[in-house]
MMTF fields as JSON, N, C-alpha, C and O atoms, coordinates in Angstrom:
{
  "mmtfVersion": "1.0.0",
  "mmtfProducer": "UNKNOWN",
  "numBonds": 315,
  "numAtoms": 316,
  "numGroups": 79,
  "numChains": 1,
  "numModels": 1,
  "chainsPerModel": [1],
  "groupsPerChain": [79],
  "chainIdList": ["A"],
  "bondAtomList": [4, 2, 8, 6, 12, 10, 16, 14, 20, 18, 24, 22, 28, 26, 32, 30, 36, 34, 40, 38, 44, 42, 48, 46, 52, 50, 56, 54, 60, 58, 64, 62, 68, 66, 72, 70, 76, 74, 80, 78, 84, 82, 88, 86, 92, 90, 96, 94, 100, 98, 104, 102, 108, 106, 112, 110, 116, 114, 120, 118, 124, 122, 128, 126, 132, 130, 136, 134, 140, 138, 144, 142, 148, 146, 152, 150, 156, 154, 160, 158, 164, 162, 168, 166, 172, 170, 176, 174, 180, 178, 184, 182, 188, 186, 192, 190, 196, 194, 200, 198, 204, 202, 208, 206, 212, 210, 216, 214, 220, 218, 224, 222, 228, 226, 232, 230, 236, 234, 240, 238, 244, 242, 248, 246, 252, 250, 256, 254, 260, 258, 264, 262, 268, 266, 272, 270, 276, 274, 280, 278, 284, 282, 288, 286, 292, 290, 296, 294, 300, 298, 304, 302, 308, 306, 312, 310],
  "bondOrderList": [1, 1, 1, 1, 1, 1, 1, 1, 1, 1, 1, 1, 1, 1, 1, 1, 1, 1, 1, 1, 1, 1, 1, 1, 1, 1, 1, 1, 1, 1, 1, 1, 1, 1, 1, 1, 1, 1, 1, 1, 1, 1, 1, 1, 1, 1, 1, 1, 1, 1, 1, 1, 1, 1, 1, 1, 1, 1, 1, 1, 1, 1, 1, 1, 1, 1, 1, 1, 1, 1, 1, 1, 1, 1, 1, 1, 1, 1],
  "groupList": [{"groupName": "MET", "atomNameList": ["N", "CA", "C", "O"], "elementList": ["N", "C", "C", "O"], "formalChargeList": [0, 0, 0, 0], "bondAtomList": [1, 0, 2, 1, 3, 2], "bondOrderList": [1, 1, 2], "singleLetterCode": "M", "chemCompType": "L-PEPTIDE LINKING"}, {"groupName": "THR", "atomNameList": ["N", "CA", "C", "O"], "elementList": ["N", "C", "C", "O"], "formalChargeList": [0, 0, 0, 0], "bondAtomList": [1, 0, 2, 1, 3, 2], "bondOrderList": [1, 1, 2], "singleLetterCode": "T", "chemCompType": "L-PEPTIDE LINKING"}, {"groupName": "GLN", "atomNameList": ["N", "CA", "C", "O"], "elementList": ["N", "C", "C", "O"], "formalChargeList": [0, 0, 0, 0], "bondAtomList": [1, 0, 2, 1, 3, 2], "bondOrderList": [1, 1, 2], "singleLetterCode": "Q", "chemCompType": "L-PEPTIDE LINKING"}, {"groupName": "LEU", "atomNameList": ["N", "CA", "C", "O"], "elementList": ["N", "C", "C", "O"], "formalChargeList": [0, 0, 0, 0], "bondAtomList": [1, 0, 2, 1, 3, 2], "bondOrderList": [1, 1, 2], "singleLetterCode": "L", "chemCompType": "L-PEPTIDE LINKING"}, {"groupName": "VAL", "atomNameList": ["N", "CA", "C", "O"], "elementList": ["N", "C", "C", "O"], "formalChargeList": [0, 0, 0, 0], "bondAtomList": [1, 0, 2, 1, 3, 2], "bondOrderList": [1, 1, 2], "singleLetterCode": "V", "chemCompType": "L-PEPTIDE LINKING"}, {"groupName": "TYR", "atomNameList": ["N", "CA", "C", "O"], "elementList": ["N", "C", "C", "O"], "formalChargeList": [0, 0, 0, 0], "bondAtomList": [1, 0, 2, 1, 3, 2], "bondOrderList": [1, 1, 2], "singleLetterCode": "Y", "chemCompType": "L-PEPTIDE LINKING"}, {"groupName": "SER", "atomNameList": ["N", "CA", "C", "O"], "elementList": ["N", "C", "C", "O"], "formalChargeList": [0, 0, 0, 0], "bondAtomList": [1, 0, 2, 1, 3, 2], "bondOrderList": [1, 1, 2], "singleLetterCode": "S", "chemCompType": "L-PEPTIDE LINKING"}, {"groupName": "HIS", "atomNameList": ["N", "CA", "C", "O"], "elementList": ["N", "C", "C", "O"], "formalChargeList": [0, 0, 0, 0], "bondAtomList": [1, 0, 2, 1, 3, 2], "bondOrderList": [1, 1, 2], "singleLetterCode": "H", "chemCompType": "L-PEPTIDE LINKING"}, {"groupName": "CYS", "atomNameList": ["N", "CA", "C", "O"], "elementList": ["N", "C", "C", "O"], "formalChargeList": [0, 0, 0, 0], "bondAtomList": [1, 0, 2, 1, 3, 2], "bondOrderList": [1, 1, 2], "singleLetterCode": "C", "chemCompType": "L-PEPTIDE LINKING"}, {"groupName": "GLU", "atomNameList": ["N", "CA", "C", "O"], "elementList": ["N", "C", "C", "O"], "formalChargeList": [0, 0, 0, 0], "bondAtomList": [1, 0, 2, 1, 3, 2], "bondOrderList": [1, 1, 2], "singleLetterCode": "E", "chemCompType": "L-PEPTIDE LINKING"}, {"groupName": "ALA", "atomNameList": ["N", "CA", "C", "O"], "elementList": ["N", "C", "C", "O"], "formalChargeList": [0, 0, 0, 0], "bondAtomList": [1, 0, 2, 1, 3, 2], "bondOrderList": [1, 1, 2], "singleLetterCode": "A", "chemCompType": "L-PEPTIDE LINKING"}, {"groupName": "ILE", "atomNameList": ["N", "CA", "C", "O"], "elementList": ["N", "C", "C", "O"], "formalChargeList": [0, 0, 0, 0], "bondAtomList": [1, 0, 2, 1, 3, 2], "bondOrderList": [1, 1, 2], "singleLetterCode": "I", "chemCompType": "L-PEPTIDE LINKING"}, {"groupName": "ARG", "atomNameList": ["N", "CA", "C", "O"], "elementList": ["N", "C", "C", "O"], "formalChargeList": [0, 0, 0, 0], "bondAtomList": [1, 0, 2, 1, 3, 2], "bondOrderList": [1, 1, 2], "singleLetterCode": "R", "chemCompType": "L-PEPTIDE LINKING"}, {"groupName": "LYS", "atomNameList": ["N", "CA", "C", "O"], "elementList": ["N", "C", "C", "O"], "formalChargeList": [0, 0, 0, 0], "bondAtomList": [1, 0, 2, 1, 3, 2], "bondOrderList": [1, 1, 2], "singleLetterCode": "K", "chemCompType": "L-PEPTIDE LINKING"}, {"groupName": "ASN", "atomNameList": ["N", "CA", "C", "O"], "elementList": ["N", "C", "C", "O"], "formalChargeList": [0, 0, 0, 0], "bondAtomList": [1, 0, 2, 1, 3, 2], "bondOrderList": [1, 1, 2], "singleLetterCode": "N", "chemCompType": "L-PEPTIDE LINKING"}, {"groupName": "TRP", "atomNameList": ["N", "CA", "C", "O"], "elementList": ["N", "C", "C", "O"], "formalChargeList": [0, 0, 0, 0], "bondAtomList": [1, 0, 2, 1, 3, 2], "bondOrderList": [1, 1, 2], "singleLetterCode": "W", "chemCompType": "L-PEPTIDE LINKING"}, {"groupName": "ASP", "atomNameList": ["N", "CA", "C", "O"], "elementList": ["N", "C", "C", "O"], "formalChargeList": [0, 0, 0, 0], "bondAtomList": [1, 0, 2, 1, 3, 2], "bondOrderList": [1, 1, 2], "singleLetterCode": "D", "chemCompType": "L-PEPTIDE LINKING"}, {"groupName": "GLY", "atomNameList": ["N", "CA", "C", "O"], "elementList": ["N", "C", "C", "O"], "formalChargeList": [0, 0, 0, 0], "bondAtomList": [1, 0, 2, 1, 3, 2], "bondOrderList": [1, 1, 2], "singleLetterCode": "G", "chemCompType": "PEPTIDE LINKING"}, {"groupName": "PRO", "atomNameList": ["N", "CA", "C", "O"], "elementList": ["N", "C", "C", "O"], "formalChargeList": [0, 0, 0, 0], "bondAtomList": [1, 0, 2, 1, 3, 2], "bondOrderList": [1, 1, 2], "singleLetterCode": "P", "chemCompType": "L-PEPTIDE LINKING"}, {"groupName": "PHE", "atomNameList": ["N", "CA", "C", "O"], "elementList": ["N", "C", "C", "O"], "formalChargeList": [0, 0, 0, 0], "bondAtomList": [1, 0, 2, 1, 3, 2], "bondOrderList": [1, 1, 2], "singleLetterCode": "F", "chemCompType": "L-PEPTIDE LINKING"}],
  "groupTypeList": [0, 1, 2, 3, 4, 3, 5, 1, 1, 6, 7, 8, 7, 3, 8, 9, 2, 10, 3, 4, 3, 3, 11, 12, 3, 13, 9, 2, 5, 10, 11, 14, 15, 11, 1, 13, 9, 11, 6, 16, 16, 16, 16, 3, 11, 9, 13, 5, 17, 11, 12, 11, 18, 4, 11, 2, 12, 11, 16, 14, 2, 6, 9, 3, 14, 15, 18, 19, 6, 9, 14, 16, 11, 4, 0, 3, 11, 13, 10],
  "groupIdList": [1, 2, 3, 4, 5, 6, 7, 8, 9, 10, 11, 12, 13, 14, 15, 16, 17, 18, 19, 20, 21, 22, 23, 24, 25, 26, 27, 28, 29, 30, 31, 32, 33, 34, 35, 36, 37, 38, 39, 40, 41, 42, 43, 44, 45, 46, 47, 48, 49, 50, 51, 52, 53, 54, 55, 56, 57, 58, 59, 60, 61, 62, 63, 64, 65, 66, 67, 68, 69, 70, 71, 72, 73, 74, 75, 76, 77, 78, 79],
  "secStructList": [7, 3, 3, 3, 3, 3, 3, 3, 7, 6, 6, 7, 2, 2, 2, 2, 2, 2, 2, 2, 2, 2, 2, 2, 2, 2, 6, 6, 1, 7, 3, 3, 3, 3, 3, 3, 3, 4, 4, 4, 7, 2, 2, 2, 2, 2, 2, 2, 6, 6, 6, 7, 1, 3, 3, 3, 3, 6, 6, 6, 7, 7, 3, 3, 3, 1, 1, 7, 7, 2, 2, 2, 2, 2, 2, 2, 2, 2, 7],
  "xCoordList": [3.35, 2.688, 2.516, 3.443, 1.345, 1.057, 1.458, 1.022, 2.293, 2.777, 1.944, 1.733, 1.475, 0.615, 1.177, 2.003, 0.701, 0.95, -0.409, -1.288, -0.576, -1.774, -1.37, -0.644, -1.845, -1.589, -2.617, -3.82, -2.135, -2.973, -2.454, -1.436, -3.156, -2.675, -3.257, -4.237, -2.669, -3.114, -4.508, -4.913, -5.211, -6.561, -7.553, -8.463, -7.376, -8.268, -9.094, -8.586, -10.372, -11.197, -11.422, -11.577, -11.445, -11.595, -10.349, -10.441, -9.198, -7.942, -7.935, -7.455, -8.469, -8.573, -9.498, -9.223, -10.589, -11.5, -10.806, -10.992, -10.005, -9.268, -8.276, -8.115, -7.621, -6.67, -7.369, -6.832, -8.543, -9.321, -9.64, -9.551, -10.008, -10.287, -9.045, -9.138, -7.897, -6.655, -6.317, -5.914, -6.474, -6.178, -7.067, -6.594, -8.35, -9.264, -8.865, -8.908, -8.476, -8.126, -6.799, -6.586, -5.915, -4.622, -4.805, -3.95, -5.903, -6.191, -6.495, -6.312, -6.957, -7.377, -6.459, -6.428, -5.717, -4.921, -3.473, -3.188, -2.583, -1.152, -0.868, -0.424, -1.134, -0.886, -0.012, -0.01, 0.708, 1.504, 1.456, 1.327, 1.557, 1.489, 2.37, 2.718, 2.708, 3.326, 2.364, 1.588, 2.42, 1.583, 2.454, 3.516, 1.986, 2.709, 1.927, 0.772, 2.555, 1.982, 2.186, 3.318, 1.084, 1.224, 1.643, 2.202, 1.383, 1.692, 3.187, 3.601, 4.001, 5.455, 6.046, 7.249, 5.214, 5.737, 4.756, 3.611, 5.198, 4.32, 3.766, 2.612, 4.567, 4.093, 2.971, 1.999, 3.105, 2.049, 0.786, -0.321, 0.937, -0.237, -0.968, -2.195, -0.214, -0.832, -1.538, -2.642, -0.905, -1.454, -2.631, -3.623, -2.53, -3.509, -4.351, -5.242, -4.088, -4.721, -6.222, -6.762, -6.911, -8.382, -8.902, -10.114, -7.996, -8.419, -8.186, -8.654, -7.47, -7.109, -8.328, -9.304, -8.269, -7.173, -7.106, -8.119, -5.897, -5.65, -4.786, -3.807, -5.161, -4.348, -3.734, -4.42, -2.433, -1.71, -0.957, -0.324, -1.038, -0.198, 1.189, 1.326, 2.206, 3.562, 4.006, 4.682, 3.643, 4.176, 3.656, 4.405, 2.4, 1.855, 1.299, 0.755, 1.439, 1.039, -0.469, -0.891, -1.289, -2.734, -3.213, -2.66, -4.252, -4.71, -6.207, -6.982, -6.584, -7.988, -8.153, -7.449, -9.063, -9.398, -10.614, -11.486, -10.668, -11.837, -13.035, -12.874, -14.218, -14.591, -14.326, -14.495, -13.906, -13.736, -14.145, -14.2, -14.427, -14.886, -13.833, -12.834, -14.066, -13.186, -13.134, -12.065, -14.271, -14.325, -13.475, -12.788, -13.517, -12.702, -11.206, -10.435, -10.814, -9.42, -9.031, -7.943, -9.917, -9.66, -9.464, -8.554, -10.298, -10.15, -8.807, -8.182, -8.369, -7.073, -5.927, -4.994, -5.983, -4.859, -4.855, -3.811, -6.007, -6.074, -5.794, -5.579, -5.79, -5.6, -4.2, -3.879],
  "yCoordList": [-5.147, -5.44, -4.135, -3.331, -3.941, -2.759, -3.033, -4.012, -2.159, -2.281, -1.379, -0.204, -1.939, -1.22, -1.279, -2.13, -0.342, -0.373, -0.398, 0.401, -1.313, -1.341, -0.811, -1.472, 0.387, 0.98, 0.413, 0.461, -0.12, -0.864, -0.72, -0.072, -1.323, -1.464, -2.743, -3.271, -3.234, -4.501, -4.371, -3.3, -5.465, -5.558, -4.62, -4.092, -4.421, -3.559, -4.446, -4.945, -4.639, -5.535, -4.991, -5.77, -3.682, -3.106, -3.38, -3.617, -3.344, -3.647, -5.1, -5.405, -5.986, -7.391, -7.55, -8.358, -6.786, -6.83, -6.331, -6.893, -5.276, -4.738, -5.771, -5.913, -6.481, -7.514, -8.632, -9.137, -9.016, -10.044, -9.581, -10.367, -8.318, -7.79, -7.876, -8.282, -7.502, -7.561, -8.997, -9.257, -9.915, -11.322, -11.836, -12.539, -11.494, -11.923, -11.331, -12.017, -10.05, -9.378, -9.87, -9.793, -10.367, -10.867, -12.04, -12.277, -12.767, -13.884, -13.402, -14.154, -12.16, -11.637, -10.566, -10.361, -9.886, -8.741, -8.893, -9.537, -8.286, -8.323, -7.258, -6.153, -7.617, -6.698, -7.387, -8.61, -6.574, -7.022, -5.899, -4.733, -6.228, -5.183, -5.532, -6.685, -4.471, -4.621, -4.031, -3.128, -4.536, -4.037, -3.171, -3.595, -1.951, -1.013, -0.82, -0.395, -1.132, -0.926, 0.537, 0.986, 1.279, 2.711, 3.013, 4.077, 2.093, 2.381, 2.452, 2.885, 2.034, 2.094, 3.448, 3.659, 4.366, 5.634, 6.759, 6.735, 7.737, 8.841, 9.611, 10.04, 9.791, 10.504, 9.736, 10.332, 8.405, 7.589, 7.603, 7.617, 7.599, 7.689, 9.0, 9.028, 10.076, 11.387, 11.423, 11.956, 10.862, 10.924, 9.961, 10.326, 8.734, 7.698, 7.227, 6.396, 7.735, 7.222, 7.081, 6.098, 8.043, 7.966, 7.518, 7.458, 7.2, 6.831, 5.365, 4.896, 4.628, 3.263, 2.357, 2.577, 1.36, 1.015, 1.955, 2.482, 2.146, 2.949, 2.119, 1.5, 2.114, 1.466, 2.566, 3.483, 2.458, 3.461, 2.762, 1.725, 3.349, 2.903, 3.498, 4.697, 2.672, 3.16, 4.076, 5.073, 3.764, 4.521, 5.953, 6.851, 6.184, 7.542, 8.127, 9.231, 7.386, 7.841, 8.056, 8.614, 7.632, 7.784, 6.824, 5.738, 7.246, 6.503, 6.277, 7.047, 5.185, 4.875, 4.822, 4.071, 5.599, 5.553, 4.661, 4.593, 3.982, 3.175, 4.077, 5.14, 3.736, 2.441, 2.379, 3.365, 1.197, 0.965, -0.466, -1.335, -0.68, -1.983, -2.579, -1.933, -3.812, -4.423, -3.552, -3.341, -3.053, -2.201, -0.938, -0.52, -0.34, 0.853, 0.517, 1.304, -0.646, -1.057, -1.283, -0.893, -1.909, -2.134, -0.791, -0.651, 0.18, 1.495, 2.129, 2.797, 1.925, 2.442, 1.775, 2.458, 0.469, -0.213, -0.015, -0.158, 0.315, 0.549, 1.998, 2.304, 2.894, 4.319, 4.622, 5.778],
  "zCoordList": [-10.049, -8.793, -8.016, -7.919, -7.477, -6.671, -5.231, -4.626, -4.693, -3.323, -2.418, -2.719, -1.314, -0.383, 1.026, 1.358, 1.849, 3.287, 3.966, 3.642, 4.904, 5.742, 7.112, 7.855, 7.439, 8.753, 9.72, 9.465, 10.822, 11.739, 13.163, 13.404, 14.089, 15.456, 16.028, 15.504, 17.082, 17.651, 18.259, 18.713, 18.256, 18.829, 18.141, 18.78, 16.857, 16.074, 15.145, 14.14, 15.487, 14.672, 13.265, 12.324, 13.105, 11.767, 10.926, 9.722, 11.567, 10.868, 10.397, 9.306, 11.226, 10.845, 9.64, 8.753, 9.601, 8.445, 7.192, 6.113, 7.324, 6.176, 5.647, 4.435, 6.538, 6.129, 5.364, 4.378, 5.802, 5.096, 3.673, 2.731, 3.517, 2.176, 1.293, 0.135, 1.824, 1.046, 0.664, -0.47, 1.58, 1.291, 0.171, -0.723, 0.208, -0.862, -2.206, -3.226, -2.21, -3.464, -4.034, -5.244, -3.192, -3.656, -4.622, -5.475, -4.495, -5.395, -6.814, -7.771, -6.958, -8.257, -8.826, -10.039, -7.976, -8.411, -7.944, -6.934, -8.699, -8.369, -7.312, -7.623, -6.056, -4.951, -3.909, -3.766, -3.21, -2.082, -1.057, -1.428, 0.218, 1.234, 2.417, 2.668, 3.127, 4.431, 5.449, 5.136, 6.64, 7.725, 8.626, 9.08, 8.876, 9.742, 11.023, 10.999, 12.135, 13.465, 13.848, 14.028, 13.972, 14.241, 15.673, 15.936, 16.607, 18.013, 18.281, 19.356, 17.321, 17.479, 17.112, 17.263, 16.632, 16.103, 16.431, 15.98, 17.208, 17.617, 16.424, 16.451, 15.379, 14.186, 13.501, 13.036, 13.437, 12.827, 13.675, 13.137, 14.978, 15.861, 15.618, 15.525, 15.516, 15.283, 13.926, 13.808, 12.922, 11.559, 11.356, 10.724, 11.888, 11.574, 12.751, 12.575, 13.935, 15.143, 15.108, 15.616, 14.518, 14.484, 13.119, 12.913, 12.18, 10.823, 10.484, 9.446, 11.338, 10.961, 10.911, 11.628, 10.081, 9.192, 7.99, 7.53, 7.501, 6.309, 5.371, 5.791, 4.093, 3.065, 2.217, 1.765, 2.012, 1.227, 0.09, 0.292, -1.107, -2.218, -2.028, -1.789, -2.132, -1.917, -3.048, -2.795, -4.292, -5.429, -5.519, -5.904, -5.175, -5.32, -4.013, -4.005, -2.922, -1.585, -1.421, -0.409, -2.38, -2.206, -1.123, -0.946, -0.403, 0.768, 0.762, 0.193, 1.421, 1.705, 3.214, 3.89, 3.742, 5.162, 5.349, 4.483, 6.481, 6.823, 7.015, 7.614, 6.557, 5.997, 4.489, 3.771, 4.029, 2.6, 2.276, 3.146, 1.004, 0.529, -0.403, -0.717, -0.84, -1.834, -3.075, -3.647, -3.487, -4.69, -4.511, -5.443, -3.345, -3.076, -3.209, -3.757, -2.709, -2.799, -4.263, -4.688, -5.025, -6.454, -7.163, -7.98, -6.862, -7.475, -7.095, -7.919, -5.863, -5.418, -6.181, -6.603, -6.363, -7.016, -8.513, -9.15, -9.096, -10.545, -10.908, -12.081, -9.933, -10.203, -10.702, -10.975]
}
C-alpha cells in the first residue's frame, strides 16, 4: 500500500478538490493518506503555504504540487 500525505489547510477549495481525487483513486489503487494541516506548523506554512494542496509519498518524499490530475497522482503512486 502506498502511504501519502495531503498537505492542506482549512477553507481551501483546491484542497477539497485534491481530496476528492484521492477518494476516487482509493477505489482502484492501494493507497492510504493522512491529512496534514499546515497552519499548525510555521515550517509547513513556509514550505507549502503557496503550493497547497500538495501530495507527498511517505516512502520516497516525492511530491505533487497543485494543479494535478488523477493521472498525475497515479504516476506518483506507481513511481
